[in-house]
N, C-alpha and C positions, 0 to 999 in steps of 0.2 A: 869632436864627433859627432857626425850626421845622425840626426832622429828623424823619426818620421810620426805624422800624426794621421789616424783614419777617422774621416768625418761622415756620418751617415745622412745625414740631413741636406737634402739636395739645394734648399732654400740659402744655405750658408755658403754657398759659392761667391754669393755677393760680398762676402766680407774679405774675399781675397783677387777681386777683379782687381784693383790698383797693381797688388803685386803680379796677378798674373800677366796683365797687360807689360808691366814693367820687365818680366821676365821673357815674354815674346819677344817685345820690341828689341830685346838686346842680342839677339840672333836670328839667323836664317833658319828659323823651323817652318815646317808644314803649317799651313792653313788650320789643318785639322788640329792642330795643338791650341787654337786660341780660346781665350774665354767666348768669344761671338760663338765659334763654331759649336761649344759644349753648351751655351746656353739654349741655342735652337733647337739641338737636338733633346736637351732636358723638357722645355717647350712642347715638344711634338712626338717623340718616340721612345719616351720611358716606359710608359705603359704600367705592366706587371712587374718587370726586370727590376733588379736591387741595383740602386746606385749607392756607388762608395768614391770618394774624394780623398786621395793620400797626398800629404802635403809633406816636402822633405825640405828639413832647415838645419843649421847648424846654429851655434850661438848669436851668429851676425844677421844672417838673411835666409830668405827662403831660396832653396837650390832647384827645387822641381814640385811640380803639380802635375799628378796624372789621374784624370777622372776614369772611374771604372766601371763596370756593368757585369751583374751575374744574370744570366737568363739559362733556361732549361732548352737542351736542342737533342735531336735523336740523331745519332750518327751508327751506322751498319746494326740498325735494331737496337741499340744502347741507348737507354735516356741518359744524358749528362749534364752536369752542371759546368756551363760553359763561362769563363770570365776572360774578359777584353777591355781593352780602351775603348772608351765609349765613342771613338771616332770611326772604330770600325763597324758602326751601324751601316756607315755608306763605304763599302769596300774597293768602291772604283777609284777612291783618290790614295795618297800614298800615305804610309802611316808612320807616326813619329812619336817621340817620347818628349815632354817640355823639361829637358834637365839644361841647367845652366853652362854646365861644365860636365864632362863626361869623363868621371873618374873610377878607379876600381872601389873607392869605397862607396861612392854613390850607388853603383852598380849592386856592390852586395848588398846595400841595405835595402835597395829597392826591390831585388829578389826575395830577401828575409821578408819585407812588408807584405809580398804576395801569400806567405804561409802564416801570416800573422792577422788576418782579417778579421777572424771570428766568423766567417759564413765558409760554409760547405762549397768546396770547386771540385772539378776532377781535372779540367784542363785549363791551361791558360794559354792564349791565342792573340799573335800579331799579326793581320794578315799581308802586309805589305811594305814593309821596309824597301826603302830603295838600298841595294846592294852595298853600297860604298857608306853606308851610313856608320858611323864611329861607334853608334850606342850597339849595334847589332855584333860589334867584333868584341866588344868589352863582355856582353852578355854572353857571347860565345865561350871567352876567356875563363870567366869565370865557372860556367857550368862546367867545363871540361875537367876541371878540377874540385867539382863537387860530386854528389852521390845523386843528384837531381837527374831522372831521367827526362830528357829533351830531344827535339828533330827541329833542324835547319834544313828547309826545303827552298831550291831555288825556283821561283815563279816566273810567270810571261813578264815580258817588258813592257815600256810604254814610251810613245813618242814624246821626243821635243826637238826644239827648233833655235837654234842659235842665231841671233839676229845680229848682224852687222855689215856696214856698208850701207848702201842705201836699197829703195826698193827694187829698183833697177838689176842692181848686185843680187838682189834674194830672186828675180825671177831666171835671170843668166841660169841659175844653177839649177833651175828647174827643167824638166823636158821639154822636148821640142811641142810635145802634143799637149802638154798641161799649157803650155803659153798660149796654143792656138785655142785651147779650148777657152780661156778665161777671155781673151779678146774676141772670141765670136760670140761668146755671152753676153760680152758689154753692149758690143754691137747691136746685139738683137733687144737687149734692154732699152737702149736708146731709141732703137725702131718702134717698139712694141709698147713703151711707157711712156706718157707724157710729162708725168712728173716724178721723179727720182730725188730723194734725200736722204741723207745719213745723219742721223742724231743720237748725240751722247745723251746719257742721262741728266747731265747736269742743265741740259737746254730745256726741261720740262720745269713746269711749277713746283713741281715736289717729288719726293719720292714714290707716292702712291700712285700719281699720274705714268710716272714711267714704268712703273712695275706693272699696271693695269694693262700696257702695250705688250709685255711679256707674256700675260696672261690670254692675253687675244690672240697672238701668234700659236699657243700651244694648244688652246681650244679649237685654232683651224689648222692644225697639224694632224699629220698621220698616227703620231704618238699619242695623242688625246683617244682615239678609238681603241689603240694597242693598248692602253693601260701605263704607258710609261711617262707621259708628259707630266709636267708641274703642276698642271690642271685636272690632272685625273684623280687625284685624293685630296682630302680637306689635309691631311697630315703633310703629305709631298708640298701643296701649294703653302701651308704655314711655315713650314719649315724654311724654304727658300725665301721667304716674304721677309722672317725676323732675320735671317742670315744676313740678307742682302742689306735691310735697311741698318743694320747696325754695322756692317762693312762699311756703306755710305757715311754714316756716321764719324767712323774711322779713316775715310778718306783712302780706303783699299778699292772700293767698286769700281769696275769699269765696265758699263753697260752701252753697247753698240746696238742702234738699232736702226733697219733700212725700212723706210716707208715708200710704197710704190701707188701713186694716184692718192697720196695721203692715206694710204692703209697700212698698217704694220703687216710687213712681209717677212722678215726675219731678223735675229737677235743673235748676240752673243754677249754672255755674262762671263767675265773673269775680275780675279783679283789682283793687285799690283803692288808689289812690295820689293824694295831692293832690287830695281830695275827687272824684275821679273814678273811675268803674265801667267797666272795660274787658270787655266780654263776651266771654266765650272760647269757652264750650260748653253747649247745651242740647239735654234730649233728653226722651222720657216712654214708658213702657210702655204697650204697646199695648193691654194687659188693661183697662185704664181710660180709652179713649179717649173714650169717651160720656160722660165727665163733664168731659173738655177739662182734664186733669191741667195741662198745660203753661202755659196760660191764666191758672188760677188761681195756679199759684205763680207765674208773672211779675207778675202784678197784687199780689200779697204782696210780692215782691221789690221793687217799686218803691214801695210802702209804707214797706217797711223801710228802702230806701236814703234816702228822704227822712226818715225818722226819726232816721238816723244822721247826716245833714247832707251827704249826698254831692249834689252841682251838677249832675253830669251822667252819662249813661249813654251810652257810645260803643259802638255796635253794630259787627260786623263789617264789612271794607273792601269787603263785597260789598252790593247792596241786595235782601233778600228780601222777596218778597209778604207775609209776616206781619208785618214790621216796621212796615210802612205804617200797622197798626191802632195801634201803641202810641207812634208818632213820626212827625213830617213834616220836622224839620229835616234839611238835606242837606249835607255837605262833599265835593268834588270831590276827584279825585286826579290825578295827572300822572305818566308815567313817562318815565324818563331810559335814552336808550340812545347809546353812543358806540361809535364805529368804531375799529378799530386799522387799522394800516397793510398788512395782510394782504391779500393777492388774493382771499381767502374772503370778507373783511368787504366789500372794495369791490363784489365782485359782489352779495353779501347788499344792500348798500347801494342798488346799483342797482334790483334787484328790488323791494325794500322800496318803495323811493319810486315807483316806477312803480305799484304795486299802490295804494298810498294816493292818488295822483293820479286813478285811475280810481273810488275811492270818492265816492259822491255825498252823504254825510251826515255832519254832525259827531257827535261823541259824544253832545251832548244828543238828537239824532235818534235815534239809535241804541239809548240808553238803554232797559232793559227790566228789568223786575224779574227775580231769579233765583227758580229753583225749586228746592228742597233735592232733588226726586228727579232732578233734570239734573246734579247733583255726581257726578263721577267717583270711583270707588271708589281708594285709594290703594294703590299697589302695595307687596306684602310685603316 
C-alpha cells in the first residue's frame, strides 16, 4: 500500500536529497523536477508563499517526491488560494511530476494527498504537461471516475530539434535563405572582428568566472533595460547562479560563450541528460548586434552538440519566432486544473466555464509565436 507524508519545513528537503537524486536519475524526467531546481527556487522565490513537500512511499522505497506551493492569486476579481508544483513558478518550462512509476494506485494516492494537506486551497494547477506524458492520462482516467471537478486544456506547443547525421545534414534541412544568412554573417564576423573564440564553461578557472561572463552579456543586452535579463533582479540572478552551479556539480551544465575581441558577446545555457539538450537561457551583447552573435553561437552550438552525440534540443515551453528558423518540430502541452469544494472554487469554476464556452477558437487557432519583447519583467 502506498502512503504519503506531508512535510512543511523547507529545510527538511536535505533529508531526501539522496533519494531525490536517485529517483530523478532513474528515469527521463523534466529538469524542473530535480532537487537542484527545487533548491534554487526555495532559496530565491518562496517569500511569503507556503511550501509543502509530499513524499510517497511503500514499505520498501520512495516512489515519488512532489514539492508544492500555496499562494494567493486573483482571477476574474476573485481571490483564490492557488496550489501548484513549485516548478510552475517558471511556467516557460515543461511541467512534470517526479514519480518512479505511473500506476493507478500512485495517482489515486497523489490526488488524495492534495485533499489531505491540512491547508485551505481553492484550485490546483499544473501548467504545461507535454501532452504525451503518461502521468496526465492516468490522472484524467482517475478524475473521470471521481466526483472531483476538473479541466484539462490543450495549451500552446514548443519547438524541439532532432539531431541526426552531421552538421551539414542539419543545414541541408534548413531553408536556402537560412543557410545564406548564416554564411553571410560568418563572413561578416571574420571580416569585422579580429579575434573570435568559442569557450565552454569548463575552460574557465572556475564556475564563478564563467557565470560572470554570462552576467556581463546580460547587463549589456536589451533584456537588462527591459527587465527580463538574469541581471535585472537579484532574485533572478541568484536563482540562475544557484541552479547552474549545482547543475555544474552534477555535470549537467552546458554553458557556451562567444568572445569577440576578447569581450563576451553571446551565450547559451542548457542542461544535458540522456543525450538531450534542454535550452535554458540565451542572450547577446548589444554592442555586437550587427554581426549576429546569437545566431553565430547557436549554429556553433548545434554543430558541437551533434559532435558530442546529443540527439535532441528541447527549446523553451513557449514557441518564439526566432526558434522557427532553427527547428520545425512541435510538441503540444496540456494544463490541468482541479477544483476544491470551496465556494470560491465553485464560483471560479462557473465563471471559467462560461468564459471558455464563449471562446470561438481552439488552442491551434489561437497559437501565435511569442515575441521576447512581450515578456513581462519578473518582480524583484
